[in-house]
C-alpha angles and dihedrals in degrees: 000000000000118000087347090284111071129064097205095182091054090045092056090047094056097037094083090045093053091041089056087069088070091044092052096048095044090048090053097042095039092057089057096059099069089041096058095095090049092050089048090053096046095052095036095234133146125254089253091055091046089056087068089069086071098030098055090051089052093048096052092039092053092058094038094053094059097038097047091041087059092045089051090054090053106037103023130289097234093051094050094042093053093049091049093052092053090051090047091052090053091049092049090053091048091051092056091058099041107142096195138027093251092052088049090055091050091052091048090051090055089044089058088079085080090078088069089066094072099061092045093050092046090049093051091051091050090052097051102042126072111246095256091059100040095089091053092049092045088050088055090054091047089051089056089062088060094044091050091053093045090055098038103047099058095029093046091046091050093048092045093048095047105029106015133264093274092067090060088066093046089059092052098057098072090045091055092048091049092052091049093053093045091054091045092053104034110029122080122223118264116273093206118070138156088226094163093052126095134203114266096217095181088055089048090052093052091045092050092048091051094047098043097046092046095049093045090050092049091047097049100035095086089054102037096033129256092258095047112127092236092054093047090049091052092050089049091051090048092052092046091050092049091050091048090049092052093048093046095046091050091063103028116115092219106018123202089235108039113219091229092072094053095080126142096265094050094047094047093046092049093050091053092043089054089060092043092053091047092052095046096046095044092048096049097044093044091047093057093051093046089052095049103036114098120253137305090031094041144357100269096232125165120247090260094049091048090052092051094048090049092058103078095067089053090048089056090053092049093052101040102042095070091042089053089053091053092046091053091057089061104033107022129241104290101060090049092048092050091049092050091049093051093050092046092053092050091048094052092049088052091050091054091049098043102039091109099026096090140290098277094049091048094048093045091052091050091051090056092049094047092046090058094043092050092053092045093047093051093049095049094048088055091049090056096047092051093048098058134064112258094241089061099042094104093061094038094054090040091057088049088058088049092054092049091050092051 
């Protein structure tokens, strides 16, 4: 034990198990990206309609991350995490057999619960490791995001191209079940709970209304038009819901979002992480379409080739996330965050310049950008976990997931 509180040997035993949550989800979601054009062709839908395959997952996951993070703080993070993984495994199986586009969207909405796994896994790691080792452990989890993408993009592309996109989901089900049983058997329940707290369901309702209306408006605005009455109505509803949430939380005895977790560090980290998530998601989704679109708009690659060329940025994330964690132990969070931000800015400028200069130049530029974003992302997650009491980590990291989704 360290300082009479931490069982470091146990912590290192469960770290790979909890990190496998990120590996599992990124494997499942990463396989979907190169398959989007094939799904669009099978169901005869437009590109705008196909975007809902990703958007509906984000919408449900945004609400789930905060709600189940709060439930984990109250009832136990291991208990809630295990239940979520079993539901996720069922949803993944359901997705692979979806007979119509609308059924596929329903399955993806249920699958969105998987986003709630990240905050719970991060919180459990923060609880079990002494502060000096938390950045290293968090770096391991962040590396799993990269490993999941490295495996899923080429493998998912190969499976989709040779056996169809549905088979990619069939391969994910046993992995999800394995992770669930490993956590059930090996991970101890959280020692830190807000047992006296209760769920502020009215606050949850206002929060869900704000999140859903905002994401739907942002998703449909490019298609319907930013000045369309429906879009303006959705933005108005979102603003009204946010205002109602703020007024309600200010007077609630046990608010959904405790005021203690809205400190300066958490707010600043979440604002920057919002921009990081935007840059990473935009880069990856745009990259796939540039790879697969026919010349002169794109490079005319097959699904498999697109998956292979999308792998190097994920490799950069896999390598640099753990190194960033080790660097933070020596220098602290801020120097590492500033370094990651500088590299990310340079990389995104290179992407804009090299988009039409050839495949190698485009991929190399994306590697630079993702390297910086991976370092920045790892440092900011650690800043959040050290700025919040451990019995409120589930909700704090859940709200971080919400911000990244938005």
